[in-house]
N, C-alpha and C positions, 0 to 999 in steps of 0.2 A: 442167708449164709453166703450166697454168691456175691452179693454187694459188699459184704464185710471183707471177703477175701480179695476182691478187686481193690478195695481201699488199701489194704496192707501191701498188695503187690505193687500198686502205684507208688508207694512210698519207699520201698526197700529194693526193688529190682531195677537194675540198669536198663535203659531203654534207648532205642534209636529214635531219631526225629520222626514223629508221626506224619510229617508232611513230605519229607524227601528221603528218609532213611539214613541220614548222616549219623554216624556211630556215636553212641554215648552222649546224646543230648536229646532231651524230650522234645524240644522245639528250637530249631536253629534260628539264627537271626534273619536269614533270608526268608524262611517260611513265616516267621512272625511278622515281617514287613508285608507279606502278601495278605496276612490276616487283618492286621490293624495299622498298617503303615500309611493309609490314606484317609482323608476325611470321609465320614459317612455320606452316602448319596441318597437322594430321594429316588425311588424306583417305582415303576409302573408295570404290572403284568399286562399281557395283551391276549384277550380283552380284559378290561378292568371289571371285576365282579361288583354288582350293586352292593353298596354299603361298606366298601373297603375304605378304611381311614388312610390318611397319608402314611406311607411306609418308607422308612429309612434303613439302608443296609450298610454294614461295615465293609463288606468285601464281595467280590464276584465268586460265584460257586464254580469251582473247577480247580484242577491241578492240586496244589498243596492244601488249599482251603477245603476242597472236597475230601481229601484224605484225612485232614484233621477232624472234620465233623463226623465222618464215618468211624474213625478210630475211637472217638469219644462215645458216640451213641451205640455202635454195634459191637465194638471190640473191647469195651471196658477200660479205655484210656482215661480214667477219671481225673488224673492229674491235669488233663487238658482243659478241664472246666475253668480254671483260672484265666488262662489266656483267651479262651473263647468268651468268657464272661467280660473280660476287659474290652474286647472288640464290641460286644453287644452293648456295654455301658456307653461307649461313644455314640452309638446309634440311638440309644435311649435318650441320651442327653439332648441330642439335636431334635428328636421327635417330641420330647417333652416341652421344648421351648418354642415350638413352631406351630402349635395348634391355633387355628383361627378363632378369634372371638374371646381370647383369654386376656383379662386385664391384669393389672399389677397384683391385685389381691390374690387372684387365682394362681399366679405364677409363684407366689410365696409358699403355696401349699406343697406337701411332699408328693413325690412321684410314687404311684402304685404300679408295680410291674406285675401284669397278669399273664401268666404263661398259657399258651394254647395247649390244651390237654392231649395226652396220648391215651390210646386204649389200654385198659388194665392188663390185657394179655400181652401187649407189647412191652409194657413196663416190667411185667413179671419175667418175660423172656430175656430181657436185657439185664435184669437185676438192678436197674436204677431208672429214675425218671430223668432223662437227659435234658429236656426242656426246662424243668424246674431247677435242676442243678446249675445250668448255665445262668438262669435268671437270678438265683441266689448269689452266684459269683459276681454278676453284673451289679446287683444291689450293693454288695460289699465294696466294689470298686468305686461306685458313685459316692457312697458315704465317705470313703477315704479321701475323695476329692472335694468333700464338703457339700455334697448334694444330698438332701434328705430323700431317701428312697427305701422301699421295702417291697418284698414279694407278697402278693395276695393271690394264692393259688386257689381261686374260687370257682373256676370253670370245671364242669363235669360233662362227660359224654352221657347223654340220656338214653342212647340206643347204640346198637352195634353199627360200626361203619366198616366198609371194605378198605383194604390196603390201597392207599392213594397212588402208589407207584404203578405205572402202566395205564392210568386213566388220563383222558384228555381234559381240557379245562371245563367243558360242559359236564362231563361225567363226574368230575371232582365236586363241582357245585351241587349237583344232585345228590352225591354221596353224603355230603355233610350238612345239607339243608335241614335246619331244625334239629340237628343232632345234639347241640350243646345247650346246657343250662347252667345256672349259677347256684351255688350252695346256699342254703337257708341262712338267715341272719346277717346278710350283707348290708342291710340298710344303715346300720351303725358304722360299718366300715366306710361306706361311701361318704357319710356325714363327717367322719373324723379324718378320712383320708384326703386325697387330693386328685391330681391329674392322673388318669389311667392311661398307661402305655401298654398295649398288647405286645408280648414278646414271643419269639420263636427262633429256632435255629436256622431255618431255611424258608424262603418264599419261592414257590414255583409259579402257581397260577393265582395265588391270593385267596383261594376258596376258603381255606381253614381260617385265615385271619378275618375274612368278611363274616363268616358264621360266628366267630368269637365276638366280633364287634356287635353283631345283632343281639347275641345273648346278654352281653354286658349292658348294652344300652337298654334292653327290655327290662332289666333289673334295676335300672336307675343309675348306673355308672356313667361317669362323664369321661369320654375317651378323647384324648388329644392327638393320638397317633399310634403307630405300631413300629416296632424295631426288630430287625433280624440280624443274625450274624452274617448271613450271606443270602444273595438272591441270584437266580439264574442269569446268565449273561444277557439274554434278550430283554430282561427287565431294565438293564442299564442302557441297552441300545435304544430303547423306546423312551428313555428318561428325557424329561423336558427341562432339565436344569439349565 
């Protein structure tokens, strides 16, 4: 019920910009530019966790971008899924075309966007699955741009994990190590699908993306990269672009 009411409220109630508070505009031009006004960048956490695929981010996490992500995930600003998805789509497109070792035949295959899973209790508490919602919006944006893409929400948490906030890089790696698995019956999906791009809203230490990559690879998925809406500033500072 909560998710249903959030959907209705997002459609009919006036709102201020979730990024800066500008009256009666869901997302102003200035905040939209911070979100998706620049080309996606390759980013590196420090240290880089083992098994992390190449990650591309649309924006730096901070200021308006931070407010937009929190408004969508924690405060039910579901209308923000579309602009967040558009930003993610840009990063997915770069990530999907930059995987090493992919020939012309592979590049013609569709992109499979695989969201990093959230804990069920977190999804229930928020009333929606923020990562999957942004992924679906990104896939729509890609298809509208002529790129074959679909969401494959096949990752599952196999055990309970602690809230990652407040944990350092080592603790985050330990927290999620071996925690993810893939739903049954994905063999056909891998055969019929194409290049897998892991997607998430935010990268901090890269621990969750690395664990997601391990689980997908163990199940036979072919990963070409990962894409996020935003990454913490230090990931850009250590960027080797």
